[in-house]
C-alpha positions in Angstrom: 0.0 0.0 0.0 1.1 3.5 -0.8 2.1 5.4 2.3 0.4 8.6 1.0 -3.0 7.1 0.2 -5.7 9.5 1.6 -3.3 12.4 1.3 -3.1 15.3 -1.2 -0.2 17.2 -2.6 0.5 20.1 -5.0 3.1 19.7 -7.6 4.7 22.8 -9.3 6.9 22.0 -12.2 9.6 24.2 -13.6 7.8 24.1 -17.0 4.9 26.1 -15.5 2.5 23.1 -15.0 0.8 23.0 -11.6 -1.3 20.1 -10.3 -3.2 19.0 -7.2 -3.0 15.3 -6.8 -5.3 13.3 -4.4 -4.1 9.8 -3.7 -7.2 7.6 -3.5 -7.6 3.9 -2.4 -6.9 1.0 -4.8 -3.9 2.6 -6.6 -5.9 5.5 -8.0 -5.2 9.1 -8.0 -7.1 12.2 -9.0 -5.2 15.0 -10.6 -6.5 18.5 -11.2 -4.7 21.0 -13.4 -4.2 24.3 -11.6 -2.1 26.1 -14.2 -0.7 25.9 -17.8 -2.9 23.5 -19.7 -2.4 22.3 -23.2 -5.3 23.3 -25.5 -8.0 20.8 -25.4 -6.5 18.9 -22.4 -8.9 17.9 -19.6 -8.9 19.9 -16.3 -9.0 16.7 -14.1 -8.7 13.0 -14.3 -8.7 9.8 -12.2 -5.9 7.4 -13.1 -4.8 4.0 -11.9 -1.1 4.0 -11.2 1.6 1.4 -10.8 3.9 2.0 -7.8 7.5 1.2 -7.2 9.0 2.2 -3.8 12.7 3.1 -4.1 13.3 4.2 -0.6 11.5 5.0 2.7 9.9 8.1 1.2 10.9 7.8 -2.5 8.4 6.4 -5.1 7.9 6.0 -8.8 4.4 6.2 -10.1 3.5 5.2 -13.7 0.2 5.5 -15.5 -1.3 5.8 -18.9 -4.2 8.2 -19.5 -7.2 7.6 -21.8 -5.6 10.0 -24.3 -2.5 7.8 -24.6 -0.4 10.2 -22.5 2.1 8.1 -20.5 3.5 9.5 -17.3 6.4 8.3 -15.1 6.7 10.4 -11.9 9.5 10.1 -9.4 8.5 11.6 -6.0 11.0 12.2 -3.2 8.9 13.1 -0.1 12.0 13.7 2.0 13.4 16.4 -0.3 9.9 17.4 -1.5 11.0 17.1 -5.1 9.4 15.6 -8.2 10.7 14.6 -11.6 8.3 13.5 -14.4 8.8 12.0 -17.9 5.7 12.3 -20.1 5.2 10.8 -23.6 2.3 11.1 -26.1 1.5 10.2 -29.7 3.0 12.7 -32.2 3.6 11.6 -35.8 6.2 14.4 -36.2 8.4 13.3 -33.3 11.1 10.7 -33.2 9.4 7.2 -33.0 6.0 8.8 -33.3 6.1 9.9 -29.6 6.7 13.4 -28.2 8.2 13.8 -24.8 8.3 16.3 -21.9 10.7 16.1 -19.0 10.2 18.4 -16.0 11.0 18.7 -12.4 9.5 20.6 -9.5 8.5 20.9 -5.9 6.0 19.0 -3.8 3.8 20.6 -1.2 2.0 18.3 1.2 -1.6 19.5 1.8 
């Protein structure tokens, strides 16, 4: 079980993206966009994530959204830092997939 189930965080990325994330039971999370959305992107979503614990308060969460967006998020709750790698379909990008890497800060709510 994920130690932060039932908790919420805010994530502010260096790219300008800003999310609230609520960790729900059964490996689900609800994210809500608070700033810098891509045109046509949803404001919120509920995702099922896969979890890998790397240390006492260090986790990797991976999920694939209905749109095909794939996210790998590394969370360090000791340093309150986050790093994310995102990939989505884009026929003009190498391998047909565009990527975005960003890092940021976590605030526990």
